[in-house]
C-alpha positions as CSV (number, residue, x, y, z in Angstrom):
1,M,0.2,-0.3,0.0
2,T,1.4,3.5,-0.7
3,E,1.6,6.3,1.2
4,Y,-1.3,8.5,0.5
5,E,-3.8,5.3,0.1
6,T,-3.6,5.9,4.1
7,L,-6.3,8.1,4.3
8,E,-7.0,7.8,8.0
9,Y,-6.4,11.0,10.0
10,Q,-4.1,10.5,12.4
11,D,-4.8,14.0,14.4
12,S,-6.4,17.2,14.8
13,K,-4.0,19.2,12.9
14,E,-4.5,17.0,9.6
15,I,-8.4,16.8,10.2
16,I,-7.8,21.3,10.5
17,N,-5.6,20.8,7.1
18,S,-7.9,19.1,5.3
19,T,-10.8,21.6,6.2
20,I,-8.5,24.5,4.9
21,L,-8.2,22.9,1.7
22,G,-11.8,22.3,1.2
23,F,-12.5,25.8,2.0
24,F,-9.8,26.9,-0.5
25,I,-11.5,24.5,-3.3
26,G,-14.8,26.0,-2.6
27,L,-13.9,29.5,-2.8
28,A,-12.2,28.5,-6.0
29,V,-15.5,28.4,-7.6
30,I,-15.9,31.9,-7.3
31,V,-12.7,34.1,-7.1
32,P,-11.1,33.7,-10.8
33,G,-7.4,32.4,-10.6
34,I,-7.7,30.5,-6.7
35,S,-6.3,27.1,-6.8
36,G,-7.5,24.3,-4.1
37,S,-5.2,21.7,-5.8
38,T,-2.4,24.1,-5.0
39,I,-3.4,24.4,-1.3
40,A,-3.4,20.5,-1.3
41,I,0.2,20.1,-2.7
42,I,1.5,23.1,0.4
43,F,-0.6,20.6,3.1
44,K,0.8,17.4,0.9
45,L,-2.7,16.4,1.0
46,Y,-2.7,16.3,-2.9
47,D,-2.0,12.4,-3.9
48,K,-4.5,11.4,-1.0
49,L,-7.1,13.8,-2.2
50,L,-6.8,12.5,-5.9
51,Y,-6.9,8.6,-4.5
52,A,-10.0,9.4,-2.1
53,I,-12.1,11.0,-4.9
54,G,-11.0,8.1,-7.5
55,N,-11.5,5.4,-5.6
56,I,-14.8,7.0,-3.6
57,L,-17.0,3.8,-5.4
58,K,-14.7,1.1,-4.4
59,K,-13.6,1.8,-0.5
60,F,-16.7,4.1,0.0
61,K,-16.2,4.1,4.1
62,L,-12.4,4.7,4.2
63,C,-12.7,7.4,1.4
64,F,-15.9,9.3,2.3
65,I,-14.4,9.9,5.9
66,F,-11.4,11.7,4.4
67,L,-13.4,13.9,2.3
68,I,-16.0,15.0,4.9
69,P,-14.1,17.7,6.3
70,I,-12.6,18.6,2.8
71,V,-16.4,18.9,1.8
72,L,-17.6,20.9,4.9
73,G,-14.9,23.3,4.1
74,A,-15.8,23.6,0.5
75,F,-19.2,24.4,1.3
76,L,-17.9,27.1,3.9
77,G,-15.9,28.5,1.0
78,F,-17.9,28.8,-1.5
79,G,-20.5,30.6,0.7
80,L,-18.2,33.4,2.0
81,G,-16.9,33.1,-2.1
82,F,-20.3,33.7,-3.1
83,F,-22.0,36.0,-0.6
84,A,-18.5,38.1,0.8
85,I,-16.0,37.8,-1.8
86,Q,-18.3,38.7,-4.9
87,K,-19.3,42.0,-3.0
88,L,-15.7,43.0,-2.2
89,L,-15.1,42.3,-5.8
90,T,-17.7,44.7,-7.4
91,I,-15.6,47.6,-4.5
92,F,-12.3,47.0,-5.3
93,P,-12.2,44.4,-7.9
94,F,-8.1,44.9,-8.4
95,A,-7.5,45.2,-5.2
96,I,-9.1,41.9,-4.0
97,T,-8.1,40.1,-7.2
98,A,-4.4,41.5,-6.1
99,F,-4.4,39.8,-3.2
100,F,-5.7,36.4,-3.8
101,G,-2.9,36.8,-7.1
102,G,0.0,37.5,-4.6
103,L,-1.4,34.5,-2.3
104,M,-0.8,32.2,-5.6
105,I,2.8,33.4,-6.0
106,G,4.0,33.3,-2.6
107,A,2.8,29.6,-3.1
108,F,3.5,28.8,-6.4
109,P,7.1,27.0,-5.0
110,A,5.1,24.6,-3.5
111,I,4.5,23.1,-7.1
112,S,7.8,24.6,-8.6
113,D,9.8,22.3,-6.0
114,E,8.0,19.2,-7.5
115,I,10.4,19.8,-10.2
116,K,13.3,21.3,-8.7
117,D,16.8,20.5,-10.2
118,D,15.1,17.6,-12.6
119,K,16.7,18.1,-16.1
120,I,15.1,19.6,-18.6
121,T,13.9,17.9,-22.0
122,L,12.4,18.9,-24.9
123,S,9.5,17.1,-24.0
124,K,9.0,18.6,-20.9
125,A,9.8,22.0,-22.3
126,L,6.8,21.8,-24.5
127,L,4.2,20.1,-21.9
128,F,5.3,23.5,-19.5
129,L,4.7,25.8,-22.4
130,L,1.2,24.0,-23.5
131,G,0.2,24.1,-19.4
132,L,1.2,28.1,-19.7
133,G,-0.8,28.5,-22.6
134,I,-4.1,27.0,-21.5
135,P,-5.3,29.5,-19.1
136,L,-3.9,32.4,-20.9
137,T,-5.8,31.1,-24.3
138,I,-9.0,30.9,-21.9
139,S,-8.3,34.3,-20.8
140,V,-8.1,35.9,-24.4
141,V,-10.7,34.0,-25.6
142,S,-13.3,35.0,-22.7
143,T,-12.2,38.6,-22.7
144,F,-12.2,39.4,-26.4
145,I,-13.9,36.5,-28.5
146,Q,-16.9,35.0,-26.5
147,G,-19.8,37.1,-27.6
148,G,-20.8,38.4,-24.3
149,N,-22.7,36.4,-21.4
150,Q,-25.3,33.8,-22.5
151,S,-28.8,33.7,-21.1
152,F,-30.6,31.1,-19.9
153,E,-34.4,32.6,-21.0
154,D,-34.9,29.9,-23.7
155,I,-33.3,26.0,-22.4
156,Q,-33.1,23.8,-24.8
157,F,-32.4,19.9,-24.5
158,Y,-28.6,20.4,-25.8
159,H,-28.3,22.6,-22.9
160,Y,-28.4,19.9,-20.4
161,L,-25.9,18.1,-22.5
162,L,-23.8,21.0,-22.6
163,F,-23.5,21.5,-18.8
164,L,-23.2,18.2,-18.7
165,V,-19.7,18.6,-20.0
166,I,-19.1,21.7,-18.6
167,G,-19.7,20.3,-15.0
168,Y,-16.9,17.8,-15.8
169,V,-14.7,20.3,-16.9
170,I,-15.1,22.1,-13.9
171,A,-14.4,19.3,-11.8
172,I,-11.0,19.3,-13.7
173,T,-10.0,22.5,-12.6
174,Q,-10.4,21.6,-9.1
175,I,-8.0,18.3,-10.0
176,V,-5.6,20.2,-11.6
177,P,-3.6,23.0,-10.0
178,G,-3.5,26.3,-12.3
179,L,-7.0,25.6,-13.9
180,S,-9.7,27.9,-12.7
181,A,-13.6,27.2,-12.8
182,T,-14.6,30.9,-13.2
183,A,-12.4,31.3,-16.2
184,I,-13.9,28.3,-17.5
185,L,-17.3,29.6,-16.8
186,M,-16.2,33.0,-18.3
187,A,-15.0,31.4,-21.4
188,F,-18.7,29.8,-22.3
189,G,-19.8,33.1,-21.3
190,Y,-21.9,31.6,-18.3
191,F,-20.3,32.4,-15.0
192,R,-22.4,35.7,-14.2
193,P,-25.5,34.3,-15.7
194,L,-25.3,31.6,-13.1
195,I,-24.0,33.4,-10.5
196,E,-27.2,35.7,-11.0
197,S,-29.6,32.8,-11.0
198,V,-28.9,31.5,-7.3
199,S,-32.2,33.2,-5.9
200,I,-35.7,31.9,-5.0
201,S,-37.0,34.7,-7.4
202,Y,-35.3,33.8,-10.5
203,I,-35.8,30.0,-9.7
204,A,-39.5,30.7,-8.9
205,A,-39.7,32.8,-12.6
206,N,-37.3,29.9,-14.0
207,P,-37.9,26.7,-12.9
208,T,-36.1,25.1,-15.7
209,I,-32.9,26.5,-14.5
210,I,-33.0,23.3,-11.9
211,G,-32.1,21.1,-14.9
212,I,-29.1,23.2,-15.7
213,Y,-28.0,22.5,-11.7
214,I,-28.7,18.8,-11.9
215,S,-26.7,18.9,-15.2
216,L,-23.7,20.6,-13.7
217,I,-23.5,18.5,-10.7
218,I,-23.9,15.3,-12.6
219,G,-20.9,16.1,-14.7
220,F,-19.2,17.4,-11.7
221,I,-19.1,14.0,-9.9
222,I,-18.7,11.8,-12.6
223,G,-15.6,14.2,-13.6
224,M,-14.1,14.3,-9.8
225,I,-14.5,10.5,-10.0
226,S,-13.0,9.6,-13.1
227,F,-10.3,12.3,-13.7
228,S,-8.9,11.7,-10.0
229,S,-8.4,7.9,-11.0
230,F,-6.5,9.0,-14.4
231,L,-4.5,11.3,-13.2
232,T,-3.5,9.3,-10.4
233,K,-2.1,6.5,-12.7
234,V,-0.4,9.4,-14.5
235,F,1.7,10.2,-11.3
236,N,2.1,6.5,-11.1
237,K,3.9,6.1,-14.1
238,N,5.8,9.8,-14.9
239,R,5.1,12.2,-11.9
240,K,7.9,14.4,-12.7
241,L,6.8,14.8,-16.9
242,A,3.1,15.5,-15.6
243,F,4.4,18.2,-13.0
244,F,5.9,20.4,-16.2
245,M,2.8,21.0,-17.4
246,I,0.7,21.4,-13.9
247,V,3.8,24.4,-13.1
248,G,2.8,25.8,-16.5
249,L,-1.1,25.6,-15.4
250,S,-0.3,27.2,-12.4
251,L,1.7,29.8,-13.4
252,G,-0.5,30.7,-16.3
253,S,-3.6,31.0,-14.1
254,I,-1.6,33.5,-11.9
255,L,-1.1,35.6,-14.9
256,S,-4.8,34.8,-16.2
257,M,-6.0,36.3,-12.9
258,F,-5.0,39.6,-14.1
259,F,-6.5,39.4,-17.7
260,N,-10.3,37.9,-17.8
261,P,-13.4,39.6,-18.5
262,D,-14.1,41.0,-15.1
263,I,-10.9,42.5,-14.3
264,Y,-10.7,44.0,-17.7
265,E,-14.0,45.8,-17.2
266,T,-12.1,47.1,-14.1
267,Y,-9.4,48.5,-16.4
268,Q,-11.6,50.0,-19.0
269,S,-13.2,51.6,-15.5
270,W,-10.3,53.6,-15.2
271,I,-9.5,54.3,-18.6
272,H,-13.3,56.1,-19.1
273,G,-12.7,57.3,-14.9
274,N,-15.8,55.5,-14.0
275,M,-13.7,54.0,-11.0
276,S,-10.8,55.5,-8.7
277,F,-7.9,54.2,-10.2
278,G,-5.2,55.7,-7.6
279,L,-7.3,54.0,-4.7
280,D,-8.1,50.6,-6.1
281,L,-4.2,50.3,-7.6
282,G,-2.7,51.5,-4.6
283,F,-4.7,49.2,-2.4
284,G,-4.0,46.5,-4.7
285,I,-0.3,46.8,-4.5
286,L,-0.5,46.5,-1.1
287,L,-2.3,43.5,-0.7
288,F,-0.6,41.9,-3.5
289,I,2.4,42.5,-1.1
290,I,1.0,40.8,1.6
291,G,-0.5,38.1,-0.4
292,I,3.1,37.1,-1.2
293,L,4.2,37.1,2.4
294,L,1.2,35.9,4.6
295,A,1.4,32.5,1.2
296,A,5.4,32.3,1.7
297,S,5.2,32.2,5.5
298,F,2.7,29.6,5.9
299,L,4.5,27.5,3.1
300,K,7.9,28.1,5.3
301,Y,6.2,27.1,8.7
302,E,4.4,23.9,6.8
303,K,8.3,23.0,5.6
304,R,9.0,23.0,9.5
305,Q,6.5,20.9,10.5
306,K,7.9,18.0,8.4
C-alpha cells in the first residue's frame, strides 16, 4: 500500500488542514485564479485527495470519512466566496484580485519544487509551454472572442448536455493545479448568468434552471471521480513529466487572474474614469505584497513541520 492510500487522520491538525483545503476548493469556484489543488500540494494532501475521490466507489467508507472535512470546508468557502468575496470584488475588484494573486505567487514554490533540479528536456519544456498557454488562451477567448454572457431565458435540450460537459470540465479545474473554474465559465459566457440565477425569485420565474444545476452537478461528480483516478495513474507512471505541465498551468493561471473579462472591465473603468484608479491600484499593490508574504510564510511554516 502506498503512502497516500493511508487515508486515516492521525491527529486534529490533519483534519484542520483538510478543512482549510476544502475551504479553498469552495472559494476557487467563485474567485478567478484560486486553486484548491495548490493548497492540497502545500499540505501534502494532493495525492491522498486524488486517491480518495478516484476510489470513492471502491473503498467508500475509508474515502468518505477522509473527504468529510474537505466537503464541509468547501461549502464554507463557496458560501463566503458567493456572499462576501463577490461583494468585495464589486467594490475593489483589482485590489481583491491582487490579494489572491499574491497568495498564489507566494504558494507557487509548493508546485515548482516538484520539478526542482530536474533535467529539462524538449518534451518537458513543451509540456510546460502547453500548460502555460491553456489558461492564457482561455483568458483571451473569454475577454475578446466570446460574445458576451449567455442567457437562460430559452433553455433547450442541448443545454443540459452542454452543462454535463461543463460540469465535467469544472471538476478537472478542481483537480489540476492552476486551472480556474471561474475562467472556464467565463470562457463559455455562463459565469455571471449562473451567479445571478442563484436566487429564489429567479428560480421561481425560471424553474428549468434546476435542470441546468442538476446537469452541472452530475457532470462534476463524474469528472471528479474519473479524472482523479486517471491522474493518479498518470502520476504513478511519470509524476515529474506531468508536473512540468502543472507548473505551466499554475503560472498561466496566476497571470490570467490579472487578465480576464471581469478584471478587464475594471481596467476599462479606470480608463473612462468610472472608478478610482489610484485607490484601487494602491490598495491592490499593498494587498498583493501582503498576499505573497502570507503565503510564503505559511509555506515555510509547513516545511518546518515536516
